[in-house]
SEFIZA-3560 file (N, C-alpha, C; in Angstrom, 3 decimals):
REM SEFIZA-3560
<numar><xx>-5.030</xx><yy>10.292</yy><zz>17.308</zz><atom>N</atom></numar>
<numar><xx>-3.958</xx><yy>9.740</yy><zz>18.056</zz><atom>CA</atom></numar>
<numar><xx>-2.645</xx><yy>10.282</yy><zz>17.502</zz><atom>C</atom></numar>
<numar><xx>-1.835</xx><yy>10.866</yy><zz>18.351</zz><atom>N</atom></numar>
<numar><xx>-0.565</xx><yy>11.406</yy><zz>17.923</zz><atom>CA</atom></numar>
<numar><xx>0.480</xx><yy>10.303</yy><zz>17.956</zz><atom>C</atom></numar>
<numar><xx>1.473</xx><yy>10.416</yy><zz>17.124</zz><atom>N</atom></numar>
<numar><xx>2.527</xx><yy>9.425</yy><zz>17.066</zz><atom>CA</atom></numar>
<numar><xx>3.705</xx><yy>9.912</yy><zz>17.880</zz><atom>C</atom></numar>
<numar><xx>4.410</xx><yy>9.031</yy><zz>18.535</zz><atom>N</atom></numar>
<numar><xx>5.564</xx><yy>9.418</yy><zz>19.360</zz><atom>CA</atom></numar>
<numar><xx>6.825</xx><yy>9.172</yy><zz>18.576</zz><atom>C</atom></numar>
<numar><xx>7.575</xx><yy>10.219</yy><zz>18.266</zz><atom>N</atom></numar>
<numar><xx>8.811</xx><yy>10.028</yy><zz>17.512</zz><atom>CA</atom></numar>
<numar><xx>9.887</xx><yy>9.386</yy><zz>18.389</zz><atom>C</atom></numar>
<numar><xx>10.736</xx><yy>8.601</yy><zz>17.774</zz><atom>N</atom></numar>
<numar><xx>11.851</xx><yy>8.036</yy><zz>18.497</zz><atom>CA</atom></numar>
<numar><xx>13.052</xx><yy>8.953</yy><zz>18.369</zz><atom>C</atom></numar>
<numar><xx>14.125</xx><yy>8.617</yy><zz>19.035</zz><atom>N</atom></numar>
<numar><xx>15.291</xx><yy>9.499</yy><zz>19.054</zz><atom>CA</atom></numar>
<numar><xx>15.920</xx><yy>9.644</yy><zz>17.657</zz><atom>C</atom></numar>
<numar><xx>15.744</xx><yy>8.691</yy><zz>16.788</zz><atom>N</atom></numar>
<numar><xx>16.381</xx><yy>8.791</yy><zz>15.460</zz><atom>CA</atom></numar>
<numar><xx>15.487</xx><yy>9.456</yy><zz>14.436</zz><atom>C</atom></numar>
<numar><xx>14.387</xx><yy>10.073</yy><zz>14.896</zz><atom>N</atom></numar>
<numar><xx>13.513</xx><yy>10.819</yy><zz>13.996</zz><atom>CA</atom></numar>
<numar><xx>12.524</xx><yy>9.939</yy><zz>13.260</zz><atom>C</atom></numar>
<numar><xx>12.418</xx><yy>8.678</yy><zz>13.637</zz><atom>N</atom></numar>
<numar><xx>11.442</xx><yy>7.784</yy><zz>13.011</zz><atom>CA</atom></numar>
<numar><xx>10.243</xx><yy>7.668</yy><zz>13.912</zz><atom>C</atom></numar>
<numar><xx>9.104</xx><yy>7.446</yy><zz>13.305</zz><atom>N</atom></numar>
<numar><xx>7.890</xx><yy>7.303</yy><zz>14.094</zz><atom>CA</atom></numar>
<numar><xx>7.001</xx><yy>6.272</yy><zz>13.428</zz><atom>C</atom></numar>
<numar><xx>6.322</xx><yy>5.515</yy><zz>14.256</zz><atom>N</atom></numar>
<numar><xx>5.423</xx><yy>4.475</yy><zz>13.746</zz><atom>CA</atom></numar>
<numar><xx>4.003</xx><yy>4.743</yy><zz>14.210</zz><atom>C</atom></numar>
<numar><xx>3.062</xx><yy>4.551</yy><zz>13.340</zz><atom>N</atom></numar>
<numar><xx>1.659</xx><yy>4.629</yy><zz>13.729</zz><atom>CA</atom></numar>
<numar><xx>1.289</xx><yy>3.266</yy><zz>14.295</zz><atom>C</atom></numar>
<numar><xx>0.848</xx><yy>3.172</yy><zz>15.520</zz><atom>N</atom></numar>
<numar><xx>0.543</xx><yy>1.867</yy><zz>16.090</zz><atom>CA</atom></numar>
<numar><xx>-0.683</xx><yy>1.221</yy><zz>15.448</zz><atom>C</atom></numar>
<numar><xx>-0.661</xx><yy>-0.106</yy><zz>15.356</zz><atom>N</atom></numar>
<numar><xx>-1.837</xx><yy>-0.826</yy><zz>14.868</zz><atom>CA</atom></numar>
<numar><xx>-1.934</xx><yy>-0.840</yy><zz>13.355</zz><atom>C</atom></numar>
<numar><xx>-3.017</xx><yy>-1.401</yy><zz>12.884</zz><atom>N</atom></numar>
<numar><xx>-3.230</xx><yy>-1.501</yy><zz>11.442</zz><atom>CA</atom></numar>
<numar><xx>-4.301</xx><yy>-0.514</yy><zz>11.022</zz><atom>C</atom></numar>
<numar><xx>-3.916</xx><yy>0.508</yy><zz>10.340</zz><atom>N</atom></numar>
<numar><xx>-4.811</xx><yy>1.469</yy><zz>9.713</zz><atom>CA</atom></numar>
<numar><xx>-5.869</xx><yy>2.025</yy><zz>10.662</zz><atom>C</atom></numar>
<numar><xx>-5.465</xx><yy>2.365</yy><zz>11.871</zz><atom>N</atom></numar>
<numar><xx>-6.395</xx><yy>3.004</yy><zz>12.793</zz><atom>CA</atom></numar>
<numar><xx>-6.679</xx><yy>4.426</yy><zz>12.361</zz><atom>C</atom></numar>
<numar><xx>-5.758</xx><yy>5.011</yy><zz>11.653</zz><atom>N</atom></numar>
<numar><xx>-5.854</xx><yy>6.368</yy><zz>11.141</zz><atom>CA</atom></numar>
<numar><xx>-5.595</xx><yy>6.303</yy><zz>9.649</zz><atom>C</atom></numar>
<numar><xx>-6.262</xx><yy>7.154</yy><zz>8.882</zz><atom>N</atom></numar>
<numar><xx>-5.974</xx><yy>7.192</yy><zz>7.442</zz><atom>CA</atom></numar>
<numar><xx>-4.496</xx><yy>7.540</yy><zz>7.266</zz><atom>C</atom></numar>
<numar><xx>-3.840</xx><yy>6.911</yy><zz>6.294</zz><atom>N</atom></numar>
<numar><xx>-2.409</xx><yy>7.170</yy><zz>6.091</zz><atom>CA</atom></numar>
<numar><xx>-2.073</xx><yy>8.648</yy><zz>5.931</zz><atom>C</atom></numar>
<numar><xx>-2.902</xx><yy>9.404</yy><zz>5.219</zz><atom>N</atom></numar>
<numar><xx>-2.593</xx><yy>10.829</yy><zz>5.028</zz><atom>CA</atom></numar>
<numar><xx>-2.586</xx><yy>11.584</yy><zz>6.355</zz><atom>C</atom></numar>
<numar><xx>-3.528</xx><yy>11.248</yy><zz>7.236</zz><atom>N</atom></numar>
<numar><xx>-3.577</xx><yy>11.889</yy><zz>8.545</zz><atom>CA</atom></numar>
<numar><xx>-2.393</xx><yy>11.475</yy><zz>9.385</zz><atom>C</atom></numar>
<numar><xx>-2.044</xx><yy>10.173</yy><zz>9.334</zz><atom>N</atom></numar>
<numar><xx>-0.874</xx><yy>9.682</yy><zz>10.080</zz><atom>CA</atom></numar>
<numar><xx>0.402</xx><yy>10.381</yy><zz>9.643</zz><atom>C</atom></numar>
<numar><xx>0.556</xx><yy>10.620</yy><zz>8.350</zz><atom>N</atom></numar>
<numar><xx>1.754</xx><yy>11.315</yy><zz>7.848</zz><atom>CA</atom></numar>
<numar><xx>1.801</xx><yy>12.729</yy><zz>8.417</zz><atom>C</atom></numar>
<numar><xx>0.716</xx><yy>13.464</yy><zz>8.322</zz><atom>N</atom></numar>
<numar><xx>0.698</xx><yy>14.853</yy><zz>8.804</zz><atom>CA</atom></numar>
<numar><xx>0.968</xx><yy>14.890</yy><zz>10.306</zz><atom>C</atom></numar>
<numar><xx>0.308</xx><yy>14.011</yy><zz>11.064</zz><atom>N</atom></numar>
<numar><xx>0.497</xx><yy>14.004</yy><zz>12.514</zz><atom>CA</atom></numar>
<numar><xx>1.922</xx><yy>13.633</yy><zz>12.904</zz><atom>C</atom></numar>
<numar><xx>2.503</xx><yy>12.663</yy><zz>12.199</zz><atom>N</atom></numar>
<numar><xx>3.855</xx><yy>12.230</yy><zz>12.504</zz><atom>CA</atom></numar>
<numar><xx>4.852</xx><yy>13.342</yy><zz>12.214</zz><atom>C</atom></numar>
<numar><xx>4.783</xx><yy>13.937</yy><zz>11.049</zz><atom>N</atom></numar>
<numar><xx>5.721</xx><yy>15.003</yy><zz>10.682</zz><atom>CA</atom></numar>
<numar><xx>5.565</xx><yy>16.199</yy><zz>11.613</zz><atom>C</atom></numar>
<numar><xx>4.346</xx><yy>16.562</yy><zz>11.930</zz><atom>N</atom></numar>
<numar><xx>4.110</xx><yy>17.697</yy><zz>12.833</zz><atom>CA</atom></numar>
<numar><xx>4.682</xx><yy>17.417</yy><zz>14.220</zz><atom>C</atom></numar>
<numar><xx>4.510</xx><yy>16.199</yy><zz>14.706</zz><atom>N</atom></numar>
<numar><xx>5.029</xx><yy>15.834</yy><zz>16.025</zz><atom>CA</atom></numar>
<numar><xx>6.546</xx><yy>15.944</yy><zz>16.046</zz><atom>C</atom></numar>
<numar><xx>7.209</xx><yy>15.393</yy><zz>15.057</zz><atom>N</atom></numar>
<numar><xx>8.684</xx><yy>15.425</yy><zz>15.001</zz><atom>CA</atom></numar>
<numar><xx>9.179</xx><yy>16.863</yy><zz>14.860</zz><atom>C</atom></numar>
<numar><xx>8.482</xx><yy>17.665</yy><zz>14.088</zz><atom>N</atom></numar>
<numar><xx>8.889</xx><yy>19.073</yy><zz>13.904</zz><atom>CA</atom></numar>
<numar><xx>8.489</xx><yy>19.952</yy><zz>15.087</zz><atom>C</atom></numar>
<numar><xx>7.592</xx><yy>19.444</yy><zz>15.933</zz><atom>N</atom></numar>
<numar><xx>7.169</xx><yy>20.217</yy><zz>17.105</zz><atom>CA</atom></numar>
<numar><xx>6.217</xx><yy>21.341</yy><zz>16.757</zz><atom>C</atom></numar>
<numar><xx>5.376</xx><yy>21.122</yy><zz>15.731</zz><atom>N</atom></numar>
<numar><xx>4.421</xx><yy>22.131</yy><zz>15.306</zz><atom>CA</atom></numar>
<numar><xx>3.032</xx><yy>21.513</yy><zz>15.216</zz><atom>C</atom></numar>
<numar><xx>2.031</xx><yy>22.363</yy><zz>15.104</zz><atom>N</atom></numar>
<numar><xx>0.661</xx><yy>21.886</yy><zz>14.868</zz><atom>CA</atom></numar>
<numar><xx>0.554</xx><yy>21.382</yy><zz>13.437</zz><atom>C</atom></numar>
<numar><xx>-0.243</xx><yy>20.332</yy><zz>13.208</zz><atom>N</atom></numar>
<numar><xx>-0.417</xx><yy>19.853</yy><zz>11.834</zz><atom>CA</atom></numar>
<numar><xx>-0.855</xx><yy>20.953</yy><zz>10.839</zz><atom>C</atom></numar>
<numar><xx>-1.643</xx><yy>21.914</yy><zz>11.299</zz><atom>N</atom></numar>
<numar><xx>-2.095</xx><yy>22.964</yy><zz>10.374</zz><atom>CA</atom></numar>
<numar><xx>-0.972</xx><yy>23.948</yy><zz>10.037</zz><atom>C</atom></numar>
<numar><xx>0.120</xx><yy>23.894</yy><zz>10.797</zz><atom>N</atom></numar>
<numar><xx>1.236</xx><yy>24.818</yy><zz>10.534</zz><atom>CA</atom></numar>
<numar><xx>2.301</xx><yy>24.238</yy><zz>9.616</zz><atom>C</atom></numar>
<numar><xx>2.104</xx><yy>22.998</yy><zz>9.150</zz><atom>N</atom></numar>
<numar><xx>3.084</xx><yy>22.404</yy><zz>8.225</zz><atom>CA</atom></numar>
<numar><xx>3.036</xx><yy>23.147</yy><zz>6.901</zz><atom>C</atom></numar>
<numar><xx>4.210</xx><yy>23.440</yy><zz>6.379</zz><atom>N</atom></numar>
<numar><xx>4.302</xx><yy>24.160</yy><zz>5.103</zz><atom>CA</atom></numar>
<numar><xx>5.367</xx><yy>23.475</yy><zz>4.267</zz><atom>C</atom></numar>
<numar><xx>5.014</xx><yy>22.969</yy><zz>3.101</zz><atom>N</atom></numar>
<numar><xx>3.735</xx><yy>23.116</yy><zz>2.400</zz><atom>CA</atom></numar>
<numar><xx>2.704</xx><yy>22.091</yy><zz>2.901</zz><atom>C</atom></numar>
<numar><xx>1.434</xx><yy>22.312</yy><zz>2.566</zz><atom>N</atom></numar>
<numar><xx>0.412</xx><yy>21.306</yy><zz>2.886</zz><atom>CA</atom></numar>
<numar><xx>0.721</xx><yy>19.985</yy><zz>2.150</zz><atom>C</atom></numar>
<numar><xx>0.329</xx><yy>18.894</yy><zz>2.771</zz><atom>N</atom></numar>
<numar><xx>0.593</xx><yy>17.569</yy><zz>2.202</zz><atom>CA</atom></numar>
<numar><xx>0.102</xx><yy>17.450</yy><zz>0.762</zz><atom>C</atom></numar>
<numar><xx>-1.035</xx><yy>18.045</yy><zz>0.467</zz><atom>N</atom></numar>
<numar><xx>-1.640</xx><yy>17.923</yy><zz>-0.880</zz><atom>CA</atom></numar>
<numar><xx>-0.774</xx><yy>18.530</yy><zz>-1.975</zz><atom>C</atom></numar>
<numar><xx>0.208</xx><yy>19.345</yy><zz>-1.637</zz><atom>N</atom></numar>
<numar><xx>1.090</xx><yy>19.895</yy><zz>-2.678</zz><atom>CA</atom></numar>
<numar><xx>2.209</xx><yy>18.925</yy><zz>-3.039</zz><atom>C</atom></numar>
<numar><xx>2.351</xx><yy>17.860</yy><zz>-2.224</zz><atom>N</atom></numar>
<numar><xx>3.417</xx><yy>16.887</yy><zz>-2.442</zz><atom>CA</atom></numar>
<numar><xx>2.879</xx><yy>15.562</yy><zz>-2.978</zz><atom>C</atom></numar>
<numar><xx>1.737</xx><yy>15.128</yy><zz>-2.427</zz><atom>N</atom></numar>
<numar><xx>1.132</xx><yy>13.848</yy><zz>-2.806</zz><atom>CA</atom></numar>
<numar><xx>-0.380</xx><yy>13.987</yy><zz>-2.646</zz><atom>C</atom></numar>
<numar><xx>-1.135</xx><yy>13.258</yy><zz>-3.439</zz><atom>N</atom></numar>
<numar><xx>-2.587</xx><yy>13.307</yy><zz>-3.347</zz><atom>CA</atom></numar>
<numar><xx>-3.014</xx><yy>12.497</yy><zz>-2.115</zz><atom>C</atom></numar>
<numar><xx>-3.489</xx><yy>13.183</yy><zz>-1.036</zz><atom>N</atom></numar>
<numar><xx>-3.845</xx><yy>12.457</yy><zz>0.183</zz><atom>CA</atom></numar>
<numar><xx>-4.944</xx><yy>11.422</yy><zz>-0.029</zz><atom>C</atom></numar>
<numar><xx>-5.934</xx><yy>11.726</yy><zz>-0.877</zz><atom>N</atom></numar>
<numar><xx>-7.010</xx><yy>10.759</yy><zz>-1.095</zz><atom>CA</atom></numar>
<numar><xx>-6.486</xx><yy>9.514</yy><zz>-1.810</zz><atom>C</atom></numar>
<numar><xx>-5.584</xx><yy>9.683</yy><zz>-2.750</zz><atom>N</atom></numar>
<numar><xx>-4.995</xx><yy>8.530</yy><zz>-3.447</zz><atom>CA</atom></numar>
<numar><xx>-4.160</xx><yy>7.702</yy><zz>-2.473</zz><atom>C</atom></numar>
<numar><xx>-3.411</xx><yy>8.358</yy><zz>-1.605</zz><atom>N</atom></numar>
<numar><xx>-2.629</xx><yy>7.648</yy><zz>-0.602</zz><atom>CA</atom></numar>
<numar><xx>-3.538</xx><yy>6.805</yy><zz>0.289</zz><atom>C</atom></numar>
<numar><xx>-4.630</xx><yy>7.419</yy><zz>0.763</zz><atom>N</atom></numar>
<numar><xx>-5.568</xx><yy>6.691</yy><zz>1.608</zz><atom>CA</atom></numar>
<numar><xx>-6.215</xx><yy>5.503</yy><zz>0.875</zz><atom>C</atom></numar>
<numar><xx>-6.552</xx><yy>5.707</yy><zz>-0.386</zz><atom>N</atom></numar>
<numar><xx>-7.185</xx><yy>4.620</yy><zz>-1.161</zz><atom>CA</atom></numar>
<numar><xx>-6.246</xx><yy>3.451</yy><zz>-1.372</zz><atom>C</atom></numar>
<numar><xx>-4.942</xx><yy>3.726</yy><zz>-1.489</zz><atom>N</atom></numar>
<numar><xx>-3.970</xx><yy>2.651</yy><zz>-1.687</zz><atom>CA</atom></numar>
<numar><xx>-3.991</xx><yy>1.641</yy><zz>-0.545</zz><atom>C</atom></numar>
<numar><xx>-4.235</xx><yy>2.132</yy><zz>0.659</zz><atom>N</atom></numar>
<numar><xx>-4.108</xx><yy>1.283</yy><zz>1.831</zz><atom>CA</atom></numar>
<numar><xx>-5.421</xx><yy>1.111</yy><zz>2.589</zz><atom>C</atom></numar>
<numar><xx>-6.537</xx><yy>1.287</yy><zz>1.918</zz><atom>N</atom></numar>
<numar><xx>-7.848</xx><yy>1.094</yy><zz>2.529</zz><atom>CA</atom></numar>
<numar><xx>-8.512</xx><yy>-0.105</yy><zz>1.855</zz><atom>C</atom></numar>
<numar><xx>-9.008</xx><yy>-1.064</yy><zz>2.635</zz><atom>N</atom></numar>
<numar><xx>-9.651</xx><yy>-2.223</yy><zz>2.041</zz><atom>CA</atom></numar>
<numar><xx>-10.868</xx><yy>-1.832</yy><zz>1.203</zz><atom>C</atom></numar>
<numar><xx>-11.069</xx><yy>-2.499</yy><zz>0.098</zz><atom>N</atom></numar>
<numar><xx>-12.239</xx><yy>-2.273</yy><zz>-0.755</zz><atom>CA</atom></numar>
<numar><xx>-13.106</xx><yy>-3.533</yy><zz>-0.692</zz><atom>C</atom></numar>
<numar><xx>-14.306</xx><yy>-3.394</yy><zz>-0.163</zz><atom>N</atom></numar>
<numar><xx>-15.181</xx><yy>-4.553</yy><zz>-0.044</zz><atom>CA</atom></numar>
<numar><xx>-14.600</xx><yy>-5.594</yy><zz>0.869</zz><atom>C</atom></numar>
<numar><xx>-14.479</xx><yy>-6.807</yy><zz>0.368</zz><atom>N</atom></numar>
<numar><xx>-13.922</xx><yy>-7.903</yy><zz>1.170</zz><atom>CA</atom></numar>
<numar><xx>-12.423</xx><yy>-8.058</yy><zz>0.978</zz><atom>C</atom></numar>
<numar><xx>-11.842</xx><yy>-7.230</yy><zz>0.129</zz><atom>N</atom></numar>
<numar><xx>-10.420</xx><yy>-7.331</yy><zz>-0.158</zz><atom>CA</atom></numar>
<numar><xx>-9.584</xx><yy>-6.811</yy><zz>0.997</zz><atom>C</atom></numar>
<numar><xx>-8.388</xx><yy>-7.340</yy><zz>1.122</zz><atom>N</atom></numar>
<numar><xx>-7.430</xx><yy>-6.829</yy><zz>2.109</zz><atom>CA</atom></numar>
<numar><xx>-6.845</xx><yy>-5.541</yy><zz>1.592</zz><atom>C</atom></numar>
<numar><xx>-6.108</xx><yy>-4.856</yy><zz>2.462</zz><atom>N</atom></numar>
<numar><xx>-5.444</xx><yy>-3.642</yy><zz>2.008</zz><atom>CA</atom></numar>
<numar><xx>-4.385</xx><yy>-3.997</yy><zz>0.984</zz><atom>C</atom></numar>
<numar><xx>-3.988</xx><yy>-3.048</yy><zz>0.189</zz><atom>N</atom></numar>
<numar><xx>-2.923</xx><yy>-3.263</yy><zz>-0.786</zz><atom>CA</atom></numar>
<numar><xx>-1.634</xx><yy>-3.580</yy><zz>-0.052</zz><atom>C</atom></numar>
<numar><xx>-0.763</xx><yy>-4.282</yy><zz>-0.708</zz><atom>N</atom></numar>
<numar><xx>0.544</xx><yy>-4.545</yy><zz>-0.108</zz><atom>CA</atom></numar>
<numar><xx>1.560</xx><yy>-3.632</yy><zz>-0.762</zz><atom>C</atom></numar>
<numar><xx>2.595</xx><yy>-3.333</yy><zz>-0.029</zz><atom>N</atom></numar>
<numar><xx>3.658</xx><yy>-2.490</yy><zz>-0.562</zz><atom>CA</atom></numar>
<numar><xx>3.900</xx><yy>-1.268</yy><zz>0.313</zz><atom>C</atom></numar>
<numar><xx>4.674</xx><yy>-0.363</yy><zz>-0.258</zz><atom>N</atom></numar>
<numar><xx>5.002</xx><yy>0.877</yy><zz>0.428</zz><atom>CA</atom></numar>
<numar><xx>4.915</xx><yy>2.047</yy><zz>-0.528</zz><atom>C</atom></numar>
<numar><xx>4.736</xx><yy>3.226</yy><zz>0.029</zz><atom>N</atom></numar>
<numar><xx>4.845</xx><yy>4.459</yy><zz>-0.747</zz><atom>CA</atom></numar>
<numar><xx>5.875</xx><yy>5.308</yy><zz>-0.026</zz><atom>C</atom></numar>
<numar><xx>6.805</xx><yy>5.863</yy><zz>-0.777</zz><atom>N</atom></numar>
<numar><xx>7.845</xx><yy>6.692</yy><zz>-0.192</zz><atom>CA</atom></numar>
<numar><xx>7.904</xx><yy>8.009</yy><zz>-0.944</zz><atom>C</atom></numar>
<numar><xx>8.009</xx><yy>9.115</yy><zz>-0.182</zz><atom>N</atom></numar>
<numar><xx>8.083</xx><yy>10.432</yy><zz>-0.785</zz><atom>CA</atom></numar>
<numar><xx>8.745</xx><yy>11.386</yy><zz>0.197</zz><atom>C</atom></numar>
<numar><xx>9.139</xx><yy>12.546</yy><zz>-0.303</zz><atom>N</atom></numar>
<numar><xx>9.752</xx><yy>13.575</yy><zz>0.542</zz><atom>CA</atom></numar>
<numar><xx>8.700</xx><yy>14.611</yy><zz>0.912</zz><atom>C</atom></numar>
<numar><xx>8.768</xx><yy>15.022</yy><zz>2.199</zz><atom>N</atom></numar>
<numar><xx>7.809</xx><yy>16.009</yy><zz>2.708</zz><atom>CA</atom></numar>
<numar><xx>8.428</xx><yy>16.748</yy><zz>3.892</zz><atom>C</atom></numar>
<numar><xx>8.452</xx><yy>18.061</yy><zz>3.802</zz><atom>N</atom></numar>
<numar><xx>8.900</xx><yy>18.939</yy><zz>4.891</zz><atom>CA</atom></numar>
<numar><xx>10.290</xx><yy>18.592</yy><zz>5.421</zz><atom>C</atom></numar>
<numar><xx>11.194</xx><yy>18.202</yy><zz>4.525</zz><atom>N</atom></numar>
<numar><xx>12.555</xx><yy>17.881</yy><zz>4.944</zz><atom>CA</atom></numar>
<numar><xx>12.760</xx><yy>16.456</yy><zz>5.408</zz><atom>C</atom></numar>
<numar><xx>11.766</xx><yy>15.596</yy><zz>5.197</zz><atom>N</atom></numar>
<numar><xx>11.856</xx><yy>14.209</yy><zz>5.629</zz><atom>CA</atom></numar>
<numar><xx>11.524</xx><yy>13.278</yy><zz>4.469</zz><atom>C</atom></numar>
<numar><xx>12.119</xx><yy>12.089</yy><zz>4.482</zz><atom>N</atom></numar>
<numar><xx>11.675</xx><yy>11.015</yy><zz>3.610</zz><atom>CA</atom></numar>
<numar><xx>10.623</xx><yy>10.236</yy><zz>4.398</zz><atom>C</atom></numar>
<numar><xx>9.420</xx><yy>10.174</yy><zz>3.818</zz><atom>N</atom></numar>
<numar><xx>8.268</xx><yy>9.545</yy><zz>4.487</zz><atom>CA</atom></numar>
<numar><xx>8.031</xx><yy>8.195</yy><zz>3.816</zz><atom>C</atom></numar>
<numar><xx>7.886</xx><yy>7.135</yy><zz>4.631</zz><atom>N</atom></numar>
<numar><xx>7.569</xx><yy>5.824</yy><zz>4.131</zz><atom>CA</atom></numar>
<numar><xx>6.253</xx><yy>5.380</yy><zz>4.760</zz><atom>C</atom></numar>
<numar><xx>5.269</xx><yy>5.046</yy><zz>3.935</zz><atom>N</atom></numar>
<numar><xx>3.983</xx><yy>4.545</yy><zz>4.420</zz><atom>CA</atom></numar>
<numar><xx>3.897</xx><yy>3.091</yy><zz>3.980</zz><atom>C</atom></numar>
<numar><xx>3.659</xx><yy>2.218</yy><zz>4.944</zz><atom>N</atom></numar>
<numar><xx>3.566</xx><yy>0.779</yy><zz>4.684</zz><atom>CA</atom></numar>
<numar><xx>2.105</xx><yy>0.329</yy><zz>4.703</zz><atom>C</atom></numar>
<numar><xx>1.836</xx><yy>-0.842</yy><zz>4.112</zz><atom>N</atom></numar>
<numar><xx>0.469</xx><yy>-1.345</yy><zz>4.042</zz><atom>CA</atom></numar>
<numar><xx>-0.133</xx><yy>-1.605</yy><zz>5.408</zz><atom>C</atom></numar>
<numar><xx>0.675</xx><yy>-1.730</yy><zz>6.417</zz><atom>N</atom></numar>
<numar><xx>0.195</xx><yy>-1.954</yy><zz>7.791</zz><atom>CA</atom></numar>
<numar><xx>-0.339</xx><yy>-0.670</yy><zz>8.418</zz><atom>C</atom></numar>
<numar><xx>-0.069</xx><yy>0.455</yy><zz>7.755</zz><atom>N</atom></numar>
<numar><xx>-0.435</xx><yy>1.742</yy><zz>8.322</zz><atom>CA</atom></numar>
<numar><xx>0.733</xx><yy>2.406</yy><zz>9.020</zz><atom>C</atom></numar>
<numar><xx>1.858</xx><yy>1.711</yy><zz>9.136</zz><atom>N</atom></numar>
<numar><xx>3.027</xx><yy>2.291</yy><zz>9.757</zz><atom>CA</atom></numar>
<numar><xx>3.561</xx><yy>3.446</yy><zz>8.912</zz><atom>C</atom></numar>
<numar><xx>3.922</xx><yy>4.516</yy><zz>9.600</zz><atom>N</atom></numar>
<numar><xx>4.521</xx><yy>5.663</yy><zz>8.943</zz><atom>CA</atom></numar>
<numar><xx>5.885</xx><yy>5.879</yy><zz>9.553</zz><atom>C</atom></numar>
<numar><xx>6.910</xx><yy>5.874</yy><zz>8.743</zz><atom>N</atom></numar>
<numar><xx>8.275</xx><yy>6.112</yy><zz>9.195</zz><atom>CA</atom></numar>
<numar><xx>8.772</xx><yy>7.388</yy><zz>8.495</zz><atom>C</atom></numar>
<numar><xx>9.481</xx><yy>8.200</yy><zz>9.276</zz><atom>N</atom></numar>
<numar><xx>10.102</xx><yy>9.365</yy><zz>8.658</zz><atom>CA</atom></numar>
<numar><xx>11.558</xx><yy>9.424</yy><zz>9.044</zz><atom>C</atom></numar>
<numar><xx>12.372</xx><yy>9.854</yy><zz>8.099</zz><atom>N</atom></numar>
<numar><xx>13.798</xx><yy>10.039</yy><zz>8.337</zz><atom>CA</atom></numar>
<numar><xx>14.170</xx><yy>11.401</yy><zz>7.739</zz><atom>C</atom></numar>
<numar><xx>14.975</xx><yy>12.124</yy><zz>8.486</zz><atom>N</atom></numar>
<numar><xx>15.377</xx><yy>13.433</yy><zz>8.000</zz><atom>CA</atom></numar>
<numar><xx>16.160</xx><yy>13.272</yy><zz>6.714</zz><atom>C</atom></numar>
<numar><xx>15.823</xx><yy>14.095</yy><zz>5.744</zz><atom>N</atom></numar>
<numar><xx>16.494</xx><yy>14.048</yy><zz>4.445</zz><atom>CA</atom></numar>
<numar><xx>17.809</xx><yy>14.810</yy><zz>4.580</zz><atom>C</atom></numar>
<numar><xx>18.872</xx><yy>14.175</yy><zz>4.122</zz><atom>N</atom></numar>
<numar><xx>20.169</xx><yy>14.841</yy><zz>4.228</zz><atom>CA</atom></numar>
<numar><xx>20.493</xx><yy>15.650</yy><zz>3.010</zz><atom>C</atom></numar>
//
């Protein structure tokens, strides 16, 4: 599922963790930049460990997802991933 960017360059992944956070980040940034996810440079893994990001917000056993946010810079944007699965991006000035 692709994310639809808003006019201010922010995008939200709908629902709760329908997509792994790492995939949501790549899809969101690619959509806003108007490129294919495979054309993003650098790859996400050079900025943050995608598996660790996914583990932070994936339920383990009967536990709920972790609470909190992760924020980092990627491809000219500040990326915020929330425990709900929402991904927001803002152009870095």
